[in-house]
N, C-alpha and C positions, 0 to 999 in steps of 0.2 A: 686713580692714583696708582703709581707703581714704583717699586724700588729699583734702583739701578746702581751698578757698581762697576767702575772701570778704572784701569790703571793707565797712566799716560807718561811718556817721557816728556821732559821739559820741551823738547823740540816738536811736541804734538804728535808723536808716534803712539798710537793706541795699542796697548798690550793687554792680553787676557789676565784677569785677576783670579787667583785661587784663594779660597778661604784659608786663613791661618788657623781657624778653629778646626782641628782635625781629631780623628778618633784613632785609638789603637787598641790592640787586644790586650786583655789582662784576665787572668784566670780569677774565678770568683773566690775571694778570700773569705774566710769565716773568722770573724772577730769575736766569736763566742757562740757556743753551740746552743741552739734553741731546741726544745723538744719537738720531735716530728708531730705534725698535725694528725690527730686521730681521724681516720677516714669515717665519713658519714655513710649510712646505708644508701645504696643506689635507689633513688626514688621510684624508678620504673624500669623494669628490664628492657634494655634498649631494643633488642631484636624482636620484642613482642608487640611493639607499636607499629602503626602504619609505616610503609616504606618512606613516604615523603616526610614523616616526622622523626625518622631514626637519627638523623644528624643533629637535630635540635635536642633530642633525648640524650645523645652521646655527650653533648656539651654540658648538659645538666649532670650527667653521671660523672664526668671528669671533674666538675666543680665539687661534687659531693665526695670525691676521693680525698679531698683536703688540700693536697699540695702536689707539685710536680717540678722537675727540672725541665728547662726548655732551651731550644736553640732556634733562633729565627734568622733566616738568611734571605737576602735579596741579591740577585745577580743581574748586573747590567752588562750585556754583551755588546761589543763593537768590533769593527774591523781591526782595531788597535789593541784588543785585549778585553778582558772582563773585569769590571769593578765589582767588588763584593762588600756588602754591608752585612755584618754578622753580629748578632746579640746572643749572648749565653747567660743564663741565670736560673733562678729558682723563684717560685711564687707560691703563696699560701692563699687559697681561695676563701677560706673561712675568715681569715684576718684581713683580707684584701691588701696584702703586702707583697712586695717583690724586691729582689736585688739582682741587678744585671750589669754586665760589661758589654760595651759596644766597640766595634772596630770597623773602619772603612778602609779597604785596601784598593788602591787605584794604580793601575799600571802607568808607567811614565808616559806612554804615548797615547793614553786614553784622551778622548776629546776634552779639551780644557774647560769649556763652558759647562759641559755635563758634570765634570769633576766638581766644579764649584757648586752646582745645584745639589749634588749628593753630600756636600759638606766634607768632601775628601780632598786630599792634597797629594799629588803624585810624586813630589820631589822631597819636601821637607820631612824632617823626623816627626813621627807620630807619637802622641801621648795617650795613655789610657783614658777612657770615659767610663765612669761608674755611676749608676743611677739607683736610687732606692725609692720605691713607691709605697705610699701608705694612704689608701683611699684616694682622695682627690689632691693629695700633696705629693710632689715629686722633688726629691733632693738630688743634687749633683755634687760629686766630690771634686774639688778643685785640685790643682797640682800641688798646692801647699798643704793638702791633707784636710782642709776645712770643707764644710758643706754649704751649698746654697739651697735654700728651701723655697720651692715655688708652690703657690697655692692658688686654686681656682677662685678663692675668695679675695684675691688682690683687687685693688681699685680698678675701675673700668677703663681708665686712661692708660693702663699699663698691662692688663691681663692678656689682651690680644697679642702682645709682643712676647708673651711667655709660652706661646703654643709649642715652640720647639722642645720644651721640657714637659709641659703639661700633657702633650699628646701621648706620653708614655704611661699615663694612667688609663687603664682600659675599662671596658664595660663588661664584656664576657669573661675576661681573665684580668687579673691584677695588672699585668704588663700589657699595654695596649699597642695598637697599630700592628697587629699580626693577623694571620689567617684564622685565629680563634674567633675573631669577630665575623668572619665570613662563614665558617662552618656552622655557627649557631643559627644562621638564617637561610642556609642552603637547603634545597629540597632534592632528594635523590629520586630519580624516576626509573632507573634501571637497577634491578636487584644486584647486590654486591657479590663479588667472588669470594667464596669461603676458603680460607687456607687450612692446611693440615693442623695448625695449632689453634684453630677456632677463630682466627682473626677474619675480618671482613674488609675487602677493598672495594670502594665505591668510585666510579668514574662518572662525572657529571659536568654539565655546562651550567654556568652561573652568570646571570646578567651582570654587566659591569656595575650597574647601579647598586647591586648588593655587595660589591667587592671593593669599593673605593676605600673602605675603612682600614684596609691593610697597608695602603701605600702611604709614604711620608706626606705629612700635611703640607710641606713646602712645595709639593708638586701641584697643589691646589686643583685636584681633580674633582670638581663639583658634581653634584647629582645632575644638574642641567647638562653639563658637558658629557657626563657618562652616558646619558640617554642617546647620544649621537654615535656611540661605539658601533663599529661595523659588524660586531658579533659578540658572543659571550666569551668569558674566559673558561678555559678547560681546567678542571680540578680533579685531583685524585685524593681521596680521604681513606685512611687506614685506621680501623678500630681494633682493639684487642678482643679476646674472647669474651670479656665482660662488658664490652661496649664503650671502653674508655678510649679517648682520642690518642693515637700514637703518632700520626703524621698526616700532614696535609701539604699538597703542592699545587701550584697554580701557574699557568702561562698567561702573563698579562700583555701579550702581543696586541690585543685590540685597544689597549690604552695608549700604546706608543703613538699611533697615528694621531690621536687627539692631542697628545702632549707635543708632538712635533709641530702641529698646527698652531700651537701657542709658543713656539720657539723654545720649548723645553726638551731636555735630553736629546738634543740634536747630535746625530752620530751614533746613538744607541740603537741597536738593531734587534735586541731581544731583552725581555724583562721577565724573570722567573722568580717565584717565591717558594720557600720551603720552611715548614714549621714542624718541629719534632718535639715530642714530650717523652719523659721517662721518669722512673722513680715515683710513680703515683702514690701519694699518702706517706712517703718515706723521706721527703726532702724538705728539711726545715729552712726557713729564711733566716740568715744570720742577722742579729741585731746590730745597730750602729755601734762603733767602737766606744767604749766608756770614755767619757770626757771629751768627745769629739766636739769641735767648735762648729756651731750651726748659725748661719746668718739668714735673715729674712731677705730673699732675693729682691723684693720690691725696695727695700731700704739700701741694699748693698750695691745695686746696679744703677747706672745712669744712662739716659738717652744719649746716644753718640753725638747728637746734634747739640748737646749742652756741654760737651767737653771743651774747655777753654783752649784757644790756640796756644801752642807750646806745651800743652798737657799730654800725658801718655795714658794708655789704657790697655787692658788685657781682654781678649775675647775668650778666655777660659771660663765660659759660663754654662756650657752644655746646651745652648740654644741653637747653635749652628748658623746664627745670623749676626749681623752687626747692629741690630736695632738697639740692643742694650749691652753695655760693656761695664767692666770694672775699672774705675779710675785708679791707677797705681803710679808709684814713683817711676820716673824714667830710668831705664837701666835694663838689667837682664830679665826682669819679670814683665816687661812691656812688650806687646805685640805691635803697637802702632803709636805714632805721635802725630797729633793734629797740628796743622799749620794754618788752617783757615776754616771758617764757617760762612757760607754764602747763602743769602736769602734774596730772592728777587721777585718782583711782580711788574710785568711790563706788557705792552701790546706790540705784537709783531705782525707782519704780513707774510702770506705764503703758506706752504705746506707745514702743518703743525706737528707732523709725525717725528717724534724724537727731539723736537726743538728744545724742550725743557732740559733734557739730559745734556744736549750739546752746550747749552748755555751754562749749565753747572760745570761742565768740564772746562769750558773756556775761562770761566771766572776762577776756578781752582788753579788753572795754569798761570793766570796772572798773579794769584796769591803765592804760588810756588816761586815765581821769579823774584818776589820781594820779601820772602820769608827769611828770618835770621838763619844764618848758616847752621847754627847749632840745632835748629829744629828739624833740618832735613838731611844733615850729614850722615846719619846712620840708616837712611832709607835703603831698602833692598828690593829689587836691583838698584844700584846706584843711578841717580838721575831720573828715577821714576816716581810717580805718585798715584794715589787712588782717590776717586770720588765716590761717595755713597750718599744716596738720598732719594727724594721723591719729587716728582714734578707733575703738574696738571696743566691742561690746556682747555680752553673753552672759546667758543665763537658764536656769533649771531648767525641767524639763518641767511642773512644777506650781508654782503660786504666782505672784504678780504682780511679784516682785522681779526687777530687771534690773541686772546688774553693768556699769558703764560705766567705760572707761579712755580717757584722751586725752592727747596730747602736741602742743601748739600753740605756734607762734611768733606774736607780736603785733608788727607793724611798720607804719611809714608809708613810702609810696613817695616818694622825694625828687626824682624826675625822670621 
């Protein structure tokens, strides 16, 4: 099963769709000062252990320091410019909490499909994304100032669709999906270069199978796929004189060939990651604002396929996908308006590749032609619509018949 999303003009012209859920930069606000975490003693002097254990020891020492400010950056290069995803925040290792702001900056001429896969938007105005992590719970601040709380304990039929938020809860560090997860399992084989200030700089190659945990889950770079990488990723890791992690960088070029083979990040020619820490033991995580409205995401969100035709929804969820949306009144707070829900199961003959998606698009086009004017009048661009959904095909070993099933939502984007 796969998700597909396409925008079409009523005259059947297919246009690229860019997510309306976008991120913007916002400096970390402090809604109340918390006392800095008291650093714990470093469990083992980092530079006294075996060379191949030093980076793991550095991860332990960094956690023992109590807290740190961090900046996490992914740069996606292309012939049309570089898209940047940047997260800045603070994290408390002892309390397993973090607060962070995320921004995705996409050049106007950046490959459109890749922009969508990054959750970025090269044209429309961007809004801030703020996340708060507490253990296995991740909260996202919506544009109206309220919070959506995602929990890994959500029911099984919905928790998998919350990955866009839950991936921000880390294992090695409170805020996840960064190079912190890679440094903790990396083995140095070449002695580091010692700086005048006592810092150490390590340069090493890391198998991609050890490094997938830093890339966005939406890229779906599985372990099985990572084993097919043409080579390791090149990493540089810098520790301070006490063995605390200061910075890690990585060149994910080996991952690009694999992703291109799955029709992901097409047009992206380089992928580099950068993780920097500062203020060890001196950086408190601000508590949530007093009186902030918090809603259980499982109760507040709706499967987009269950939004009634004529209804409107917001994609201001922090998920970066359309799988779950907030049903809202139609108007300025809505991102989309549904004009049809199409489900089908039929038998066809011929090449099944893409047949379910094409059938969904065709049926949405029919629905667009018969939808009440008020449901589609505010669509942007005018005269275009979008399909989103899943399709499956199956066939017998003999014979030309192919069974096709699909579940697609038809909507117009309203801003």
